[in-house]
N, CA, C and O atoms as CSV, one atom per row, in Angstrom:
chain,resi,resn,atom,element,x,y,z
A,1,MET,N,N,-8.486,10.667,-17.575
A,1,MET,CA,C,-8.696,10.884,-16.181
A,1,MET,C,C,-8.562,12.416,-15.852
A,1,MET,O,O,-7.901,13.161,-16.575
A,2,SER,N,N,-9.159,12.811,-14.830
A,2,SER,CA,C,-9.199,14.210,-14.527
A,2,SER,C,C,-7.980,14.702,-13.719
A,2,SER,O,O,-7.252,13.898,-13.135
A,3,ASN,N,N,-7.777,15.969,-13.695
A,3,ASN,CA,C,-6.696,16.552,-12.883
A,3,ASN,C,C,-6.892,16.279,-11.392
A,3,ASN,O,O,-5.925,16.119,-10.647
A,4,SER,N,N,-8.166,16.228,-10.964
A,4,SER,CA,C,-8.422,16.005,-9.547
A,4,SER,C,C,-8.026,14.571,-9.190
A,4,SER,O,O,-7.610,14.331,-8.056
A,5,HIS,N,N,-8.137,13.615,-10.105
A,5,HIS,CA,C,-7.771,12.270,-9.820
A,5,HIS,C,C,-6.222,12.208,-9.697
A,5,HIS,O,O,-5.691,11.571,-8.788
A,6,LEU,N,N,-5.525,12.874,-10.619
A,6,LEU,CA,C,-4.060,12.892,-10.581
A,6,LEU,C,C,-3.613,13.599,-9.220
A,6,LEU,O,O,-2.674,13.137,-8.570
A,7,SER,N,N,-4.249,14.627,-8.849
A,7,SER,CA,C,-3.935,15.335,-7.594
A,7,SER,C,C,-4.140,14.393,-6.401
A,7,SER,O,O,-3.341,14.387,-5.465
A,8,ALA,N,N,-5.209,13.604,-6.444
A,8,ALA,CA,C,-5.475,12.694,-5.350
A,8,ALA,C,C,-4.356,11.611,-5.309
A,8,ALA,O,O,-3.890,11.230,-4.235
A,9,LEU,N,N,-3.959,11.149,-6.454
A,9,LEU,CA,C,-2.893,10.146,-6.500
A,9,LEU,C,C,-1.577,10.731,-5.953
A,9,LEU,O,O,-0.853,10.067,-5.213
A,10,LYS,N,N,-1.290,11.961,-6.325
A,10,LYS,CA,C,-0.091,12.599,-5.863
A,10,LYS,C,C,-0.126,12.800,-4.323
A,10,LYS,O,O,0.883,12.663,-3.631
A,11,SER,N,N,-1.278,13.115,-3.855
A,11,SER,CA,C,-1.433,13.300,-2.376
A,11,SER,C,C,-1.210,11.996,-1.677
A,11,SER,O,O,-0.477,11.937,-0.690
A,12,ARG,N,N,-1.857,10.891,-2.191
A,12,ARG,CA,C,-1.645,9.577,-1.556
A,12,ARG,C,C,-0.206,9.147,-1.624
A,12,ARG,O,O,0.313,8.559,-0.676
A,13,HIS,N,N,0.473,9.440,-2.767
A,13,HIS,CA,C,1.867,9.119,-2.946
A,13,HIS,C,C,2.749,9.855,-1.916
A,13,HIS,O,O,3.659,9.268,-1.331
A,14,ALA,N,N,2.464,11.123,-1.713
A,14,ALA,CA,C,3.224,11.892,-0.713
A,14,ALA,C,C,3.004,11.382,0.669
A,14,ALA,O,O,3.933,11.314,1.474
A,15,HIS,N,N,1.737,11.007,0.965
A,15,HIS,CA,C,1.437,10.469,2.295
A,15,HIS,C,C,2.192,9.140,2.538
A,15,HIS,O,O,2.711,8.913,3.631
A,16,LEU,N,N,2.247,8.275,1.518
A,16,LEU,CA,C,3.006,7.037,1.666
A,16,LEU,C,C,4.502,7.329,1.856
A,16,LEU,O,O,5.188,6.660,2.629
A,17,ASP,N,N,4.980,8.335,1.136
A,17,ASP,CA,C,6.394,8.721,1.260
A,17,ASP,C,C,6.675,9.148,2.725
A,17,ASP,O,O,7.713,8.793,3.285
A,18,GLU,N,N,5.782,9.879,3.312
A,18,GLU,CA,C,5.958,10.301,4.702
A,18,GLU,C,C,5.902,9.124,5.643
A,18,GLU,O,O,6.674,9.058,6.600
A,19,LYS,N,N,4.985,8.174,5.385
A,19,LYS,CA,C,4.899,6.992,6.268
A,19,LYS,C,C,6.154,6.157,6.142
A,19,LYS,O,O,6.625,5.603,7.135
A,20,ILE,N,N,6.705,6.054,4.952
A,20,ILE,CA,C,7.936,5.276,4.764
A,20,ILE,C,C,9.109,5.970,5.534
A,20,ILE,O,O,9.873,5.311,6.239
A,21,ALA,N,N,9.219,7.263,5.381
A,21,ALA,CA,C,10.259,8.021,6.076
A,21,ALA,C,C,10.125,7.869,7.634
A,21,ALA,O,O,11.124,7.705,8.333
A,22,ASN,N,N,8.933,7.926,8.121
A,22,ASN,CA,C,8.702,7.783,9.567
A,22,ASN,C,C,9.139,6.365,10.012
A,22,ASN,O,O,9.804,6.213,11.037
A,23,GLU,N,N,8.770,5.365,9.253
A,23,GLU,CA,C,9.129,4.001,9.604
A,23,GLU,C,C,10.622,3.801,9.585
A,23,GLU,O,O,11.186,3.132,10.451
A,24,GLU,N,N,11.276,4.401,8.562
A,24,GLU,CA,C,12.723,4.226,8.448
A,24,GLU,C,C,13.485,4.922,9.583
A,24,GLU,O,O,14.610,4.535,9.901
A,25,ARG,N,N,12.871,5.955,10.199
A,25,ARG,CA,C,13.546,6.666,11.318
A,25,ARG,C,C,13.398,5.931,12.608
A,25,ARG,O,O,14.100,6.254,13.566
A,26,ARG,N,N,12.521,4.955,12.695
A,26,ARG,CA,C,12.349,4.222,13.940
A,26,ARG,C,C,13.636,3.446,14.247
A,26,ARG,O,O,14.360,3.066,13.328
A,27,PRO,N,N,13.922,3.210,15.531
A,27,PRO,CA,C,15.162,2.477,15.920
A,27,PRO,C,C,15.179,1.073,15.347
A,27,PRO,O,O,16.248,0.573,14.996
A,28,ALA,N,N,14.045,0.429,15.242
A,28,ALA,CA,C,13.977,-0.908,14.631
A,28,ALA,C,C,12.769,-0.942,13.633
A,28,ALA,O,O,11.646,-1.328,13.960
A,29,PRO,N,N,13.100,-0.514,12.423
A,29,PRO,CA,C,12.028,-0.425,11.401
A,29,PRO,C,C,11.426,-1.818,11.100
A,29,PRO,O,O,12.119,-2.835,11.079
A,30,ASP,N,N,10.164,-1.803,10.880
A,30,ASP,CA,C,9.460,-3.068,10.499
A,30,ASP,C,C,9.681,-3.209,8.952
A,30,ASP,O,O,9.091,-2.491,8.145
A,31,MET,N,N,10.556,-4.167,8.605
A,31,MET,CA,C,10.947,-4.316,7.217
A,31,MET,C,C,9.786,-4.849,6.341
A,31,MET,O,O,9.714,-4.530,5.154
A,32,ALA,N,N,8.939,-5.608,6.890
A,32,ALA,CA,C,7.730,-6.120,6.160
A,32,ALA,C,C,6.818,-4.955,5.841
A,32,ALA,O,O,6.320,-4.828,4.722
A,33,ALA,N,N,6.603,-4.106,6.834
A,33,ALA,CA,C,5.727,-2.942,6.657
A,33,ALA,C,C,6.364,-1.945,5.626
A,33,ALA,O,O,5.656,-1.346,4.816
A,34,LEU,N,N,7.672,-1.793,5.679
A,34,LEU,CA,C,8.356,-0.946,4.753
A,34,LEU,C,C,8.191,-1.491,3.300
A,34,LEU,O,O,7.922,-0.729,2.371
A,35,ALA,N,N,8.350,-2.740,3.144
A,35,ALA,CA,C,8.242,-3.357,1.835
A,35,ALA,C,C,6.829,-3.168,1.288
A,35,ALA,O,O,6.645,-2.894,0.102
A,36,GLN,N,N,5.818,-3.320,2.175
A,36,GLN,CA,C,4.423,-3.172,1.697
A,36,GLN,C,C,4.150,-1.713,1.332
A,36,GLN,O,O,3.498,-1.452,0.321
A,37,LEU,N,N,4.629,-0.763,2.125
A,37,LEU,CA,C,4.448,0.641,1.834
A,37,LEU,C,C,5.149,1.007,0.504
A,37,LEU,O,O,4.575,1.716,-0.323
A,38,LYS,N,N,6.333,0.543,0.314
A,38,LYS,CA,C,7.049,0.859,-0.920
A,38,LYS,C,C,6.333,0.239,-2.152
A,38,LYS,O,O,6.282,0.838,-3.226
A,39,LYS,N,N,5.809,-0.929,-1.960
A,39,LYS,CA,C,5.058,-1.536,-3.084
A,39,LYS,C,C,3.827,-0.731,-3.397
A,39,LYS,O,O,3.489,-0.573,-4.570
A,40,GLN,N,N,3.136,-0.209,-2.392
A,40,GLN,CA,C,1.924,0.635,-2.624
A,40,GLN,C,C,2.345,1.896,-3.345
A,40,GLN,O,O,1.681,2.355,-4.275
A,41,LYS,N,N,3.478,2.455,-2.892
A,41,LYS,CA,C,3.940,3.709,-3.477
A,41,LYS,C,C,4.293,3.507,-4.946
A,41,LYS,O,O,3.986,4.357,-5.782
A,42,LEU,N,N,4.929,2.396,-5.259
A,42,LEU,CA,C,5.265,2.121,-6.622
A,42,LEU,C,C,4.023,1.940,-7.533
A,42,LEU,O,O,4.004,2.385,-8.681
A,43,LYS,N,N,3.031,1.298,-6.998
A,43,LYS,CA,C,1.761,1.130,-7.749
A,43,LYS,C,C,1.165,2.491,-8.051
A,43,LYS,O,O,0.705,2.750,-9.163
A,44,LEU,N,N,1.179,3.378,-7.023
A,44,LEU,CA,C,0.616,4.711,-7.248
A,44,LEU,C,C,1.432,5.481,-8.309
A,44,LEU,O,O,0.868,6.183,-9.148
A,45,LYS,N,N,2.724,5.340,-8.255
A,45,LYS,CA,C,3.575,6.030,-9.245
A,45,LYS,C,C,3.288,5.535,-10.633
A,45,LYS,O,O,3.235,6.328,-11.573
A,46,GLU,N,N,3.098,4.220,-10.789
A,46,GLU,CA,C,2.764,3.693,-12.097
A,46,GLU,C,C,1.400,4.202,-12.553
A,46,GLU,O,O,1.206,4.526,-13.725
A,47,GLU,N,N,0.474,4.268,-11.631
A,47,GLU,CA,C,-0.857,4.760,-12.019
A,47,GLU,C,C,-0.781,6.281,-12.417
A,47,GLU,O,O,-1.456,6.723,-13.346
A,48,MET,N,N,0.023,7.015,-11.714
A,48,MET,CA,C,0.194,8.452,-12.038
A,48,MET,C,C,0.768,8.606,-13.432
A,48,MET,O,O,0.335,9.458,-14.208
A,49,LEU,N,N,1.748,7.769,-13.739
A,49,LEU,CA,C,2.364,7.852,-15.086
A,49,LEU,C,C,1.371,7.471,-16.164
A,49,LEU,O,O,1.408,8.029,-17.261
A,50,ALA,N,N,0.499,6.548,-15.879
A,50,ALA,CA,C,-0.487,6.091,-16.853
A,50,ALA,C,C,-1.540,7.203,-17.093
A,50,ALA,O,O,-2.067,7.347,-18.196
A,51,VAL,N,N,-1.828,7.984,-16.025
A,51,VAL,CA,C,-2.810,9.014,-16.104
A,51,VAL,C,C,-2.311,10.247,-16.806
A,51,VAL,O,O,-3.035,10.910,-17.548
A,52,ALA,N,N,-1.010,10.547,-16.544
A,52,ALA,CA,C,-0.402,11.787,-17.065
A,52,ALA,C,C,-0.267,11.796,-18.554
A,52,ALA,O,O,0.225,12.770,-19.124
């Protein structure tokens, strides 16, 4: 895989991290949404490790 693909994955990972942080800061975080975001983030991390 190319460096641009890895960069795109890192960007998406950072974006998910930001979304998770924003959700966690809410007075009443949506736990189902948080779980889904964290699952997506983990999949991206696994894909990044496979590419690297």
